[in-house]
C-alpha positions, 0 to 999 in steps of 0.5 A, a space after each residue: 500500500 502506498 502511503 500518502 504524505 502532504 508537504 506544506 512549505 512555501 520555500 519552493 526549493 525546500 519543497 522540491 527537495 523534500 518531495 523528491 526525497 519522500 518519493 524516493 522512499 515510495 511515498 505518494 507526495 502532495 505539495 502545497 505552498 500556501 494554506 489555501 492550496 493545502 485546504 484544497 489538497 485535504 478536500 480530496 485526499 487523506 494523507 497519513 502524515 502532514 509536514 507543516 511549515 509554521 510560517 506561510 504566506 497566507 497564515 500560521 501553520 499552528 492555527 491551521 493545525 487546529 483548524 484541520 485537526 478535527 477532520 484528520 487523524 494524520 500525524 502532523 509534524 511542524 517544520 520550523 525555525 526555533 520557537 519559544 517553549 510557549 509556541 511549541 506548547 501551543 502547537 501541540 495543544 492545537 493537535 500537532 504531534 512533533 517538531 523538526 527544527 530547520 535546518 534539518 537533514 533529509 535523513 532525519 525528516 525521512 526517519 520521522 515520517 517512517 516512525 509516524 507511519 510505523 506508529 499508525 500501523 501498530 495502533 491500527 493493528 490493535 484488535 480489542 480495547 484494554 482499559 488500564 487504571 491507576 487510582 482514578 486514572 483510566 486509559 482506554 488504550 484502543 481509543 486513546 480516551 482518558 478519564 481522571 476522577 470520572 472526568 474526560 481529559 482530551 489528549 493528543 495522540 503523543 500526549 496519550 502515549 507518553 502518559 500511558 508509558 509513565 502510568 504503566 510503569 508507575 514509579 519508574 524513572 525515565 530520561 527524556 531520551 528514553 521517553 522519546 525513543 519509546 513513543 516516537 521510535 527515534 533517538 532524541 539526539 540530545 533534543 529533549 524539548 519535545 518531551 518537556 512540552 508534552 509533560 507540561 501539557 499533561 500536567 496542565 490538562 490533568 490539573 496535577 498538584 501536590 494534593 493529587 493522587 497522581 504525581 508527574 514530576 522531574 527528579 534529579 534534573 534528569 528523570 521523569 516519573 509518574 507516581 500514584 499515591 493513594 489518598 486517605 
């Protein structure tokens, strides 16, 4: 089966370079240089991966991600120059899955696309739902639904994967590199920002505090750990 990738980038030279590299890997590649063109592509196609530049002539890629997320389950990978932490968090909150910082090597971009496709295939192969519970935290590992204290907590795909990894290993210490390798299927190569942003998003969405039965903390300035502490 030929996998479809949508490349949204206004730099024509970079767009062409990326297109050729992706096609050499066997992907069916759609290209768009504006958000208008991207909307037309999405009206007639269902890509499995979207490579999305943040700054485009007719709008912002982060805002566009939020616009299309309700209609697509594609893995969305932002292509961008260095952004501040809050911008990265906003991008993930709107439905993005990861970032790749310009300038980047084609080999890294291709590896991220392969990892995204591989993860989709693994998820699609699941045949039955399984609910994992930890105190009042419940994770449906098939649908990605999360309940905490009986309240639905909407999470993005990678946020759920990070939470699941930590919750299923209650009390175990993980480095950012270990989390990235497990969830994204790639080596972090020293870039721990993506994991940091996802952890911050989880703490915010789950509304964790010192009185909560679930703790999600960083320890020794190196490790992330989720712990369940039975209250009362």
